[in-house]
C-alpha positions in Angstrom: 35.8 145.7 103.3 35.2 141.5 102.9 36.3 141.9 99.7 39.4 143.4 100.2 40.2 140.9 102.7 39.1 138.1 100.6 41.6 139.8 97.7 44.5 140.1 100.3 43.9 136.8 101.5 44.1 135.3 98.3 47.5 137.2 97.1 49.2 136.3 100.3 48.3 132.4 99.8 49.2 133.0 95.9 53.0 134.0 96.9 53.3 131.2 100.1 52.3 129.0 97.8 54.7 129.8 95.1 57.5 130.2 97.4 57.0 126.5 98.6 56.6 125.0 95.1 59.5 127.0 94.1 62.1 125.6 96.7 62.4 122.1 95.5 66.2 120.9 94.3 66.2 119.4 91.1 69.0 116.5 90.7 70.0 118.2 87.5 71.5 120.7 89.2 73.8 118.8 91.5 77.1 117.6 89.6 78.2 114.1 89.8 81.3 113.3 91.2 84.2 112.9 88.8 85.4 109.3 88.4 89.0 108.4 90.2 91.8 109.4 88.8 95.6 107.4 88.2 98.2 109.2 87.7 101.7 107.9 86.6 102.0 104.3 87.5 105.1 102.9 87.9 105.2 99.2 87.3 108.5 97.1 88.3 111.8 98.4 89.3 112.3 101.4 87.4 109.1 101.2 85.6 110.8 98.5 83.2 107.2 96.6 83.8 109.3 93.4 84.3 109.5 91.2 87.3 110.7 87.4 88.2 108.4 84.9 89.3 109.1 84.4 92.8 110.2 88.1 93.8 107.9 91.3 94.4 106.7 93.6 91.9 107.2 97.4 92.9 104.2 99.4 92.3 104.0 102.9 93.2 101.3 105.7 91.5 99.4 108.9 92.7 95.4 108.2 93.3 92.7 111.0 93.3 89.2 110.0 94.2 86.5 112.9 95.2 83.9 110.4 96.7 86.9 108.7 98.5 88.7 105.5 97.9 86.6 102.7 98.4 88.2 99.8 96.8 91.7 98.9 95.1 92.0 96.1 92.7 94.8 94.4 90.9 94.8 91.4 88.5 97.6 90.0 86.4 96.4 87.7 83.7 98.9 85.8 80.9 98.5 86.8 77.4 98.0 84.5 74.2 95.3 82.0 75.8 97.3 81.3 79.0 95.1 80.4 81.8 97.4 81.7 84.9 96.7 85.1 87.0 96.9 86.1 90.0 95.1 89.1 92.4 95.2 90.9 94.8 92.9 93.8 96.2 92.8 96.3 99.2 89.5 96.7 100.8 90.5 98.1 104.5 93.4 100.2 105.2 95.5 103.6 104.7 94.2 103.3 101.2 90.7 103.2 102.0 88.3 106.3 102.3 90.8 108.9 101.8 90.5 111.5 98.9 94.4 111.4 97.8 96.6 108.5 98.1 100.3 107.3 96.8 99.9 103.5 96.1 103.4 102.4 97.0 102.9 98.6 97.5 105.2 95.4 96.4 102.7 92.5 95.3 104.4 88.9 95.5 104.4 87.2 92.3 103.8 83.1 93.1 107.0 81.4 92.4 105.2 79.0 90.1 104.0 81.9 87.2 105.4 81.0 84.1 107.4 82.9 82.3 106.1 85.2 79.5 103.9 88.4 78.4 101.3 89.5 80.9 98.7 91.8 81.1 98.4 94.1 84.2 95.0 95.8 85.6 94.7 98.5 88.1 91.3 99.2 89.3 90.0 102.0 91.7 86.7 102.5 92.7 85.5 105.3 94.6 82.5 105.2 97.6 80.1 106.1 94.5 80.7 103.3 92.9 82.8 105.1 89.8 85.6 102.9 88.6 88.8 103.7 86.8 91.3 101.3 85.0 94.7 101.7 84.5 96.2 98.9 81.8 100.0 98.0 80.9 102.0 94.7 79.8 104.0 93.3 81.7 106.7 90.4 81.3 107.5 87.9 84.0 110.8 86.4 83.7 111.9 82.6 85.0 112.8 82.0 88.8 116.0 81.5 90.0 116.4 77.8 89.9 118.1 77.0 93.3 120.2 73.6 93.5 118.9 71.1 96.1 122.3 70.1 97.4 125.4 71.7 98.9 128.8 70.5 98.2 131.0 70.2 101.0 134.3 69.6 101.3 136.2 67.9 104.1 139.8 68.5 105.0 141.5 65.1 106.1 144.9 64.8 107.3 146.9 61.8 106.4 149.8 59.9 104.5 149.7 57.7 101.5 150.2 54.0 101.9 150.7 53.5 105.5 
């Protein structure tokens, strides 16, 4: 009778130990979240990829991030060895912490930006640290020069010579 109880106890403990050891989670089974996706990005009025210095640059596009949007960065830098660049970052507000967003902003282009060819970077980073960048060419045209004077005509009533 004692050997039967010992065998039963041994069988029961083996089954219990088997269940406990097979219930651990493997990291390989958890799928990695996809990188953020940037839909068609419209750059400039009518997607003409051109902006005038001293005005604003129209940007619009759809963003999908499974791990929620953490940061959106915009960088514009000169092509051909030029040193001029400007940046804009969104780390809070209506685009942050959401899965789907329609990005629509007007970025001020400094009036002192030299005219010429530029390179545009639009980077979306999610809360898991994944980042996706959309790049495009951009042309900045010269700012309109406003005159510093104003011509005023004054009507004068009078008679000649007296």
